[in-house]
GUVO-698494 format. One record per residue (C-alpha): x, y, z. Coordinates in steps of 0.5 Angstrom, whole numbers, padded with zeros to 4 digits, always signed. Layout:
BEGIN
XYZ...
END
This chain:
BEGIN
+0182+0136+0199+0188+0136+0205+0187+0138+0212+0191+0144+0211+0187+0146+0205+0182+0148+0210+0186+0152+0215+0184+0159+0212+0184+0163+0219+0190+0166+0222+0193+0163+0229+0189+0166+0235+0194+0168+0241+0192+0162+0245+0194+0158+0239+0201+0161+0239+0202+0161+0246+0200+0153+0246+0205+0152+0240+0211+0156+0244+0209+0152+0251+0211+0146+0246+0217+0149+0244+0214+0150+0237+0217+0156+0235+0220+0159+0228+0227+0159+0228+0233+0157+0222+0239+0153+0224+0242+0156+0218+0242+0163+0221+0245+0160+0227+0251+0157+0223+0252+0163+0219+0252+0168+0225+0257+0163+0228+0261+0163+0222+0261+0170+0221+0263+0171+0228+0269+0167+0227+0272+0170+0221+0271+0177+0224+0275+0174+0230+0280+0172+0226+0280+0179+0222+0281+0183+0229+0285+0178+0233+0288+0173+0228+0295+0175+0228+0295+0176+0236+0293+0169+0236+0298+0166+0231+0304+0170+0235+0301+0167+0242+0301+0160+0239+0308+0161+0236+0311+0163+0243+0308+0157+0246+0311+0152+0241+0317+0156+0242+0317+0155+0249+0315+0148+0249+0321+0146+0244+0326+0150+0248+0324+0147+0255+0323+0140+0251+0330+0138+0254+0328+0139+0261+0321+0137+0261+0320+0130+0264+0316+0126+0260+0313+0120+0264+0306+0117+0266+0306+0121+0272+0307+0128+0269+0303+0127+0263+0297+0129+0266+0300+0135+0268+0303+0137+0262+0296+0136+0258+0293+0140+0263+0298+0146+0263+0298+0145+0255+0290+0145+0255+0289+0151+0259+0294+0155+0255+0291+0153+0249+0284+0155+0252+0287+0162+0254+0289+0163+0247+0283+0161+0243+0278+0165+0249+0277+0171+0244+0275+0166+0238+0271+0162+0243+0267+0168+0246+0265+0171+0240+0263+0164+0237+0259+0163+0243+0256+0170+0244+0254+0170+0236+0250+0163+0237+0246+0164+0243+0245+0171+0241+0242+0169+0234+0238+0164+0238+0235+0169+0243+0233+0174+0237+0229+0169+0234+0226+0165+0239+0227+0170+0245+0228+0166+0252+0223+0161+0252+0222+0155+0257+0218+0149+0254+0218+0143+0259+0212+0140+0254+0218+0139+0249+0222+0135+0253+0216+0130+0255+0217+0123+0251+0213+0122+0245+0212+0115+0242+0211+0119+0235+0218+0121+0235+0220+0114+0235+0215+0111+0231+0217+0108+0224+0211+0111+0220+0212+0118+0223+0219+0118+0221+0217+0116+0214+0212+0121+0213+0217+0126+0216+0222+0123+0210+0217+0125+0205+0215+0132+0207+0216+0138+0205+0220+0140+0210+0225+0134+0208+0225+0136+0201+0227+0143+0203+0232+0141+0207+0235+0137+0202+0235+0142+0197+0239+0147+0202+0244+0141+0203+0245+0140+0196+0245+0148+0195+0250+0149+0200+0255+0144+0197+0254+0146+0190+0256+0154+0192+0262+0152+0197+0264+0148+0191+0264+0153+0186+0267+0159+0191+0272+0154+0192+0274+0153+0185+0273+0160+0183+0278+0162+0189+0283+0157+0188+0283+0158+0180+0285+0165+0181+0291+0164+0185+0293+0158+0180+0299+0163+0177+0302+0163+0184+0302+0156+0186+0309+0155+0182+0312+0161+0186+0311+0157+0192+0317+0153+0191+0321+0159+0192+0318+0162+0198+0320+0161+0205+0316+0157+0210+0313+0163+0213+0311+0166+0206+0307+0159+0205+0304+0159+0211+0301+0166+0210+0299+0165+0203+0295+0159+0205+0292+0163+0210+0290+0168+0206+0287+0164+0201+0283+0160+0206+0281+0167+0209+0278+0169+0202+0275+0163+0201+0272+0163+0208+0269+0170+0207+0266+0168+0200+0263+0162+0203+0260+0166+0209+0257+0171+0205+0253+0166+0201+0251+0162+0207+0248+0169+0210+0244+0169+0204+0242+0162+0204+0240+0163+0212+0236+0169+0211+0232+0166+0205+0231+0160+0210+0229+0164+0216+0224+0167+0211+0222+0160+0209+0221+0158+0216+0217+0164+0218+0212+0162+0212+0212+0155+0214+0211+0156+0221+0205+0161+0220+0202+0156+0215+0203+0150+0220+0199+0154+0225+0193+0156+0221+0186+0154+0224+0180+0152+0220+0174+0156+0222+0171+0150+0226+0177+0150+0230+0176+0158+0231+0169+0157+0233+0171+0151+0238+0177+0156+0241+0172+0162+0242+0167+0157+0246+0172+0155+0250+0175+0162+0252+0169+0166+0252+0163+0161+0253+0158+0158+0248+0155+0164+0244+0148+0162+0245+0149+0161+0253+0153+0168+0253+0147+0171+0249+0142+0168+0254+0146+0171+0260+0147+0178+0257+0139+0177+0255+0138+0176+0263+0143+0181+0265+0139+0186+0261+0132+0184+0263+0135+0185+0271+0137+0192+0269+0130+0193+0266+0127+0191+0272+0132+0195+0277+0130+0201+0272+0122+0200+0273+0123+0199+0281+0126+0206+0280+0120+0209+0277+0116+0209+0283+0121+0214+0286+0120+0219+0280+0118+0226+0281+0115+0226+0274+0115+0222+0267+0116+0226+0261+0112+0223+0255+0111+0223+0248+0104+0220+0248+0105+0213+0245+0113+0212+0243+0117+0215+0249+0117+0216+0256+0123+0219+0261+0122+0219+0268+0125+0224+0272+0127+0225+0280+0128+0231+0283+0129+0232+0291+0130+0240+0293+0134+0238+0299+0139+0233+0296+0146+0236+0293+0144+0235+0286+0143+0241+0282+0138+0238+0277+0134+0232+0276+0136+0226+0275+0134+0221+0269+0131+0214+0273+0128+0211+0267+0127+0212+0260+0124+0207+0254+0121+0207+0248+0114+0203+0246+0113+0197+0251+0118+0200+0256+0115+0207+0255+0108+0204+0256+0111+0200+0262+0114+0206+0265+0107+0210+0265+0103+0204+0268+0108+0204+0274+0107+0212+0274+0100+0211+0274+0100+0206+0280+0104+0211+0284+0100+0217+0282+0106+0220+0279+0105+0226+0274+0105+0224+0267+0107+0230+0262+0106+0230+0255+0111+0234+0251+0113+0231+0245+0120+0235+0243+0122+0235+0250+0121+0227+0251+0125+0226+0245+0130+0230+0246+0131+0228+0253+0131+0221+0251+0136+0222+0246+0141+0226+0250+0141+0224+0257+0143+0217+0261+0140+0213+0266+0143+0215+0273+0145+0222+0271+0143+0229+0271+0139+0232+0265+0143+0236+0260+0144+0243+0262+0140+0245+0255+0134+0242+0259+0134+0245+0265+0129+0251+0264+0124+0247+0261+0124+0241+0266+0124+0247+0272+0118+0250+0269+0115+0243+0268+0116+0242+0276+0114+0248+0278+0108+0248+0274+0107+0241+0278+0108+0243+0285+0103+0249+0283+0098+0246+0280+0098+0240+0285+0099+0235+0279+0101+0229+0283+0094+0229+0287+0091+0224+0282+0094+0219+0277+0093+0222+0270+0096+0225+0264+0098+0233+0264+0099+0236+0257+0103+0242+0256+0105+0246+0250+0110+0242+0246+0113+0249+0244
END
């Protein structure tokens, strides 16, 4: 079984970020080529006649001035520079459209990414063994198939277009030079558009393949996911011990707060809720300073006895307070009356004079 067969887990965000930093991004060069070709053809469609007129005007100017132009070694650089500037100005719309299409398509595929690691020298890039592996890889096979497919499609389209005009070829002998040029350009333009459409289809399919191949390559094994989780979040065992220690410290702080409680409402065995109420404070109701079940409840009651805090046994109220209240917050409104009666009863009966349990009617 190959290592790729063990990669069943989707790539994590960290894995994807590392791939981007290395310059490993899903992209299709075919899509760029198709965009550039379509942009060039559209430019010719919109500005082709204007480009031809400008080029012809420039050529006429050159021929008219040919008798007065000095051709020498000293004048040749200036003539070449002037001609080059004119040609660039004439072709500027086409060049700009091609540039925007190429750069725009790349940015749409990858975004603006700086990958310094991709420029670092690596020996495996020049290793003969690595080169042989790449030569017989799935990617090389796909690239070869794409190359043959493009050549075949272009050949078929060229034959089809040229064959459609076979009856027009003999008539070119009677056409003017301008007519022949127009005919040739129309055939080339039709051929180019049909080839462009085919290339666009291939580019879209190639982009889909590149995305699939990229996701397949980024997949991780279960062990890699676990190792990454340990690196980013810490060892689960250590993390569990830390959480356990944090819970223990929180429990200790809660037990310390029991010493300042006014009363403990308890189910005789299973539940205990410690309440604190200070009539002089700004609070409208008692707050819950501690609560717990079983062993924690027994510990709360033990501390309450040590500090002569009344323990009131009231099963329904203890259970309801435990389920509906939060430590550090006031008791819920629905328990105001019941708790107020208990506190009033404690103050009137002197229940805090000795550490003992006081039973109240559960109803």
